Backbone as a chain_set.jsonl record, in Angstrom:
{"seq": "MVLAKVLANRLKGILPNCVSVNQSAFVEGRSILDNALVAFEVIHCMKSKTKGKHGDVALKIDFSKAYDIMDGGYIRGLMHSMGFDEKWIKWVMMCVESVNYSVK", "coords": {"N": [[-7.091, -8.208, 3.027], [-4.36, -8.674, 3.142], [-3.768, -9.352, 0.486], [-4.303, -6.926, -0.796], [-2.261, -5.359, 0.284], [0.023, -6.67, -0.714], [-0.372, -6.24, -3.469], [-0.228, -3.439, -3.508], [2.424, -3.006, -2.674], [3.824, -4.119, -4.82], [3.129, -2.411, -6.837], [4.505, -0.066, -6.347], [6.818, 0.604, -7.827], [5.932, 1.365, -10.395], [3.921, 3.115, -9.975], [4.155, 6.023, -10.057], [3.921, 6.466, -12.809], [1.346, 5.776, -13.352], [-0.456, 7.201, -11.814], [-1.948, 10.345, -11.527], [-0.236, 13.481, -11.102], [-1.743, 15.209, -9.703], [-3.183, 13.793, -7.851], [-3.354, 13.429, -4.469], [-3.727, 11.7, -2.387], [-3.189, 8.482, -0.929], [-0.76, 7.83, -2.087], [2.625, 7.21, -1.806], [4.647, 9.525, -0.134], [2.997, 11.631, -0.595], [0.324, 13.581, 0.768], [-2.954, 13.167, 2.073], [-3.99, 15.481, 2.917], [-2.915, 17.513, 1.394], [-4.319, 18.653, -0.88], [-6.507, 19.721, 0.468], [-5.27, 21.657, 2.037], [-4.284, 23.359, 0.048], [-6.723, 24.241, -1.018], [-7.719, 25.602, 1.228], [-5.828, 27.677, 1.41], [-6.334, 29.007, -1.012], [-8.981, 29.921, -0.625], [-8.519, 31.565, 1.587], [-6.821, 33.479, 0.421], [-8.607, 34.563, -1.439], [-10.46, 35.759, 0.275], [-8.865, 37.683, 1.415], [-8.364, 39.545, -0.543], [-8.852, 42.808, -1.981], [-11.989, 44.257, -1.464], [-14.746, 44.313, -3.759], [-13.691, 43.535, -6.141], [-14.179, 41.457, -9.002], [-14.776, 38.125, -10.251], [-13.728, 35.981, -8.833], [-14.15, 32.61, -7.806], [-15.317, 29.775, -6.029], [-15.373, 26.28, -5.749], [-17.089, 23.472, -4.465], [-16.584, 20.158, -4.5], [-18.144, 17.036, -4.627], [-16.597, 14.247, -3.813], [-16.43, 10.874, -4.748], [-15.781, 7.364, -4.337], [-13.684, 6.214, -6.892], [-14.275, 3.768, -7.972], [-16.953, 3.526, -7.608], [-18.161, 4.827, -9.677], [-16.953, 4.002, -11.972], [-16.889, 1.597, -14.552], [-16.306, -1.85, -14.113], [-15.329, -3.327, -16.257], [-14.053, -1.37, -17.73], [-11.927, -0.663, -16.045], [-10.546, -3.099, -15.975], [-9.897, -3.343, -18.73], [-8.275, -1.085, -19.041], [-6.07, -1.691, -17.386], [-5.18, -3.91, -18.787], [-4.466, -2.739, -21.253], [-2.333, -1.271, -20.362], [-0.473, -3.157, -20.014], [-0.478, -4.965, -17.893], [-0.239, -8.16, -16.318], [-2.469, -10.951, -16.784], [-3.065, -12.466, -14.48], [-2.443, -10.696, -12.44], [-4.331, -8.678, -13.002], [-6.655, -10.098, -12.448], [-6.397, -10.456, -9.663], [-6.476, -7.774, -8.77], [-9.035, -7.033, -9.66], [-10.567, -8.716, -8.082], [-10.289, -7.448, -5.634], [-11.422, -4.951, -6.193], [-14.052, -5.481, -7.022], [-15.31, -6.64, -4.871], [-16.167, -6.185, -1.473], [-15.356, -7.828, 0.449], [-12.745, -10.045, 0.811], [-10.353, -12.701, 0.765], [-7.233, -14.397, 1.273], [-6.136, -17.626, 0.791]], "CA": [[-6.206, -7.125, 3.384], [-3.001, -9.069, 2.782], [-3.655, -9.252, -0.969], [-4.234, -5.505, -1.136], [-0.921, -4.891, 0.66], [0.953, -7.246, -1.691], [-0.571, -5.513, -4.72], [0.274, -2.075, -3.324], [3.886, -3.052, -2.651], [4.321, -4.407, -6.166], [2.844, -1.259, -7.7], [5.319, 1.088, -5.984], [7.774, 0.963, -8.87], [5.318, 1.964, -11.583], [2.83, 3.994, -9.567], [4.26, 7.396, -10.567], [3.504, 6.514, -14.211], [-0.079, 5.429, -13.438], [-1.275, 8.099, -11.003], [-1.772, 11.762, -11.842], [0.475, 14.276, -10.104], [-2.755, 15.938, -8.939], [-3.735, 12.949, -6.793], [-2.507, 13.597, -3.295], [-4.003, 10.678, -1.378], [-2.878, 7.078, -1.154], [0.486, 7.707, -2.833], [3.742, 7.434, -0.899], [5.26, 10.836, -0.275], [1.951, 12.642, -0.738], [-0.601, 13.563, 1.899], [-4.368, 13.382, 1.762], [-4.307, 16.851, 3.31], [-2.314, 18.477, 0.47], [-5.332, 19.389, -1.64], [-7.317, 20.49, 1.415], [-4.487, 22.838, 2.409], [-4.29, 24.254, -1.113], [-8.053, 24.849, -1.064], [-7.787, 26.558, 2.33], [-5.019, 28.835, 1.035], [-7.036, 29.729, -2.08], [-10.107, 30.629, 0.009], [-7.926, 32.627, 2.409], [-6.356, 34.511, -0.509], [-9.79, 35.215, -2.004], [-11.053, 36.602, 1.315], [-7.924, 38.752, 1.729], [-8.326, 40.514, -1.638], [-9.626, 44.033, -1.833], [-13.404, 44.053, -1.783], [-15.224, 44.974, -4.955], [-13.159, 42.889, -7.345], [-15.044, 40.389, -9.491], [-14.123, 37.053, -10.991], [-13.335, 34.858, -7.987], [-15.16, 31.581, -7.625], [-14.862, 28.593, -5.303], [-16.228, 25.123, -5.984], [-16.992, 22.326, -3.567], [-16.89, 18.982, -5.303], [-18.416, 15.825, -3.858], [-15.796, 13.15, -4.328], [-16.838, 9.522, -4.378], [-14.769, 6.403, -4.753], [-13.644, 6.072, -8.349], [-14.873, 2.489, -8.349], [-18.408, 3.668, -7.558], [-18.659, 5.389, -10.929], [-16.258, 3.402, -13.11], [-17.265, 0.242, -14.906], [-15.232, -2.823, -13.899], [-14.756, -3.675, -17.553], [-13.137, -0.299, -18.121], [-10.723, -0.803, -15.219], [-9.865, -4.294, -16.481], [-9.349, -3.006, -20.04], [-7.203, -0.12, -18.853], [-4.888, -2.419, -16.902], [-4.726, -4.755, -19.894], [-3.788, -1.879, -22.227], [-1.083, -0.81, -19.756], [0.466, -4.271, -20.026], [-0.498, -5.786, -16.687], [-0.474, -9.59, -16.513], [-3.852, -11.369, -16.509], [-3.181, -12.906, -13.083], [-2.45, -9.462, -11.664], [-5.628, -8.042, -13.236], [-7.642, -10.893, -11.711], [-6.259, -10.13, -8.243], [-6.967, -6.413, -8.549], [-10.488, -7.022, -9.843], [-11.152, -9.348, -6.889], [-10.327, -6.418, -4.588], [-12.294, -3.862, -6.619], [-15.437, -5.908, -7.184], [-15.859, -7.185, -3.638], [-15.701, -5.544, -0.252], [-14.8, -8.898, 1.272], [-11.901, -10.991, 0.098], [-9.336, -13.321, 1.611], [-6.243, -15.221, 0.578], [-5.941, -18.872, 1.54]], "C": [[-4.774, -7.448, 2.973], [-2.79, -8.925, 1.281], [-3.525, -7.795, -1.398], [-2.849, -4.947, -0.83], [0.123, -5.403, -0.325], [0.85, -6.492, -3.014], [0.004, -4.099, -4.625], [1.795, -2.046, -3.342], [4.466, -3.291, -4.038], [4.108, -3.234, -7.116], [3.777, -0.074, -7.462], [6.239, 1.547, -7.11], [7.174, 1.681, -10.063], [4.222, 2.962, -11.246], [2.964, 5.425, -10.086], [3.821, 7.531, -12.025], [2.003, 6.288, -14.377], [-0.993, 6.437, -12.753], [-0.938, 9.548, -11.339], [-1.018, 12.48, -10.726], [-0.501, 15.067, -9.239], [-3.377, 15.108, -7.829], [-2.809, 13.014, -5.596], [-2.718, 12.512, -2.251], [-3.567, 9.303, -1.857], [-1.668, 6.865, -2.055], [1.611, 8.064, -1.874], [4.387, 8.782, -1.186], [4.257, 11.967, -0.461], [0.977, 12.496, 0.432], [-2.026, 13.833, 1.431], [-4.774, 14.822, 2.085], [-3.786, 17.891, 2.327], [-3.361, 19.307, -0.257], [-6.225, 20.223, -0.728], [-6.582, 21.765, 1.827], [-4.426, 23.845, 1.267], [-5.629, 24.978, -1.2], [-8.203, 25.905, 0.03], [-7.027, 27.83, 1.975], [-5.693, 29.669, -0.051], [-8.182, 30.546, -1.492], [-9.586, 31.8, 0.835], [-7.476, 33.793, 1.53], [-7.538, 35.28, -1.096], [-10.424, 36.171, -0.991], [-10.185, 37.821, 1.605], [-7.883, 39.84, 0.662], [-9.175, 41.735, -1.311], [-11.067, 43.78, -2.263], [-13.775, 44.834, -3.044], [-14.689, 44.368, -6.232], [-14.06, 41.725, -7.718], [-14.201, 39.298, -10.139], [-13.678, 35.879, -10.141], [-14.483, 33.87, -7.864], [-14.538, 30.422, -6.855], [-15.865, 27.475, -5.547], [-16.014, 24.09, -4.897], [-17.459, 21.127, -4.367], [-17.092, 17.792, -4.385], [-17.646, 14.673, -4.49], [-16.38, 11.823, -3.864], [-15.722, 8.591, -4.806], [-14.839, 6.242, -6.263], [-14.353, 4.799, -8.784], [-16.395, 2.531, -8.3], [-18.972, 4.121, -8.901], [-17.998, 4.795, -12.166], [-16.706, 1.964, -13.312], [-16.064, -0.684, -14.712], [-14.556, -3.239, -15.187], [-13.764, -2.637, -18.04], [-11.821, -0.413, -17.355], [-9.893, -1.979, -15.711], [-9.177, -3.987, -17.825], [-8.181, -2.041, -19.952], [-5.928, -0.807, -18.378], [-4.311, -3.292, -18.006], [-3.947, -3.919, -20.915], [-2.472, -1.327, -21.693], [-0.075, -1.941, -19.618], [0.514, -5.111, -18.768], [-0.832, -7.23, -17.048], [-1.911, -9.95, -16.114], [-4.047, -11.796, -15.057], [-3.271, -11.686, -12.163], [-3.817, -8.782, -11.77], [-6.719, -8.773, -12.459], [-7.594, -10.554, -10.226], [-6.826, -8.744, -7.944], [-8.486, -6.371, -8.652], [-11.198, -7.705, -8.677], [-11.281, -8.316, -5.773], [-11.335, -5.319, -4.92], [-13.763, -4.267, -6.593], [-16.076, -6.431, -5.912], [-15.314, -6.421, -2.443], [-15.095, -6.561, 0.7], [-13.97, -9.825, 0.407], [-10.864, -11.533, 1.062], [-8.415, -14.151, 0.741], [-6.017, -16.452, 1.422], [-4.65, -19.52, 1.126]], "O": [[-4.055, -6.567, 2.501], [-1.75, -8.431, 0.845], [-2.72, -7.473, -2.272], [-2.32, -4.147, -1.602], [1.013, -4.654, -0.728], [1.867, -6.144, -3.612], [0.647, -3.623, -5.56], [2.393, -1.161, -3.955], [5.498, -2.716, -4.386], [4.838, -3.089, -8.096], [3.836, 0.834, -8.291], [6.417, 2.747, -7.319], [7.833, 2.518, -10.679], [3.656, 3.588, -12.142], [1.966, 5.998, -10.523], [3.39, 8.609, -12.435], [1.448, 6.581, -15.436], [-2.179, 6.518, -13.076], [0.233, 9.918, -11.422], [-1.145, 12.131, -9.552], [-0.134, 15.543, -8.165], [-4.036, 15.66, -6.948], [-1.625, 12.694, -5.695], [-1.936, 12.423, -1.304], [-3.581, 9.013, -3.054], [-1.561, 5.833, -2.717], [1.56, 9.096, -1.206], [4.639, 9.132, -2.339], [4.638, 13.137, -0.481], [0.833, 11.416, 1.005], [-2.262, 14.622, 0.516], [-5.783, 15.316, 1.582], [-4.179, 19.055, 2.415], [-3.292, 20.536, -0.25], [-6.654, 21.313, -1.108], [-7.194, 22.825, 1.953], [-4.508, 25.051, 1.497], [-5.671, 26.187, -1.43], [-8.753, 26.98, -0.214], [-7.517, 28.934, 2.208], [-5.633, 30.898, -0.018], [-8.34, 31.723, -1.817], [-10.145, 32.896, 0.79], [-7.721, 34.954, 1.857], [-7.48, 36.502, -1.236], [-10.871, 37.259, -1.352], [-10.696, 38.871, 1.993], [-7.414, 40.947, 0.93], [-10.084, 41.689, -0.482], [-11.321, 43.164, -3.298], [-13.19, 45.875, -3.345], [-15.198, 44.669, -7.312], [-14.639, 41.08, -6.845], [-13.055, 39.528, -10.524], [-13.28, 34.854, -10.694], [-15.649, 34.261, -7.824], [-13.354, 30.128, -7.022], [-17.074, 27.708, -5.549], [-14.887, 23.859, -4.461], [-18.591, 21.087, -4.85], [-16.3, 17.565, -3.47], [-18.0, 14.188, -5.564], [-16.777, 11.682, -2.708], [-14.823, 8.985, -5.549], [-15.923, 6.144, -6.838], [-14.966, 4.76, -9.851], [-17.059, 1.673, -8.882], [-20.124, 3.834, -9.225], [-18.435, 5.054, -13.287], [-16.879, 1.213, -12.351], [-14.944, -0.348, -15.097], [-13.348, -3.478, -15.212], [-12.763, -2.966, -18.676], [-10.742, -0.28, -17.931], [-8.675, -1.869, -15.849], [-8.013, -4.334, -18.023], [-7.21, -2.161, -20.699], [-4.842, -0.546, -18.895], [-3.093, -3.401, -18.144], [-2.892, -4.342, -21.388], [-1.592, -0.957, -22.47], [1.047, -1.723, -19.16], [1.446, -5.894, -18.585], [-1.61, -7.488, -17.966], [-2.492, -9.331, -15.222], [-5.091, -11.515, -14.467], [-4.074, -11.654, -11.23], [-4.39, -8.362, -10.765], [-7.603, -8.142, -11.88], [-8.638, -10.384, -9.597], [-7.567, -8.565, -6.978], [-9.15, -5.744, -7.827], [-12.311, -7.319, -8.319], [-12.274, -8.31, -5.046], [-12.022, -4.815, -4.032], [-14.619, -3.481, -6.186], [-17.288, -6.645, -5.884], [-14.139, -6.056, -2.409], [-14.401, -6.195, 1.649], [-14.443, -10.329, -0.612], [-10.539, -10.892, 2.06], [-8.764, -14.552, -0.37], [-5.739, -16.355, 2.617], [-4.3, -20.582, 1.64]]}, "num_chains": 1, "name": "protein.A"}
């Protein structure tokens, strides 16, 4: 847990360049509820429209952890191509590849 916090604190400066503006969770200044509220407003607007109009659609997407579907080699390569130091990449991969980790 301590390592994850250290990594998160060090990423603060470059995070806006690495994370899409569409991601609303786990980024300082953004709320995990932002996208849920937008979805609620869209559904509300769709229900409020005059009946008989066609063309509206709503999708429910099953989100899973990105690490569940992304290859570790891809994550490592991406960080390398973005210029992250090898030591940093090793620390991040330790957190990504294992649910249990500790710093001694």
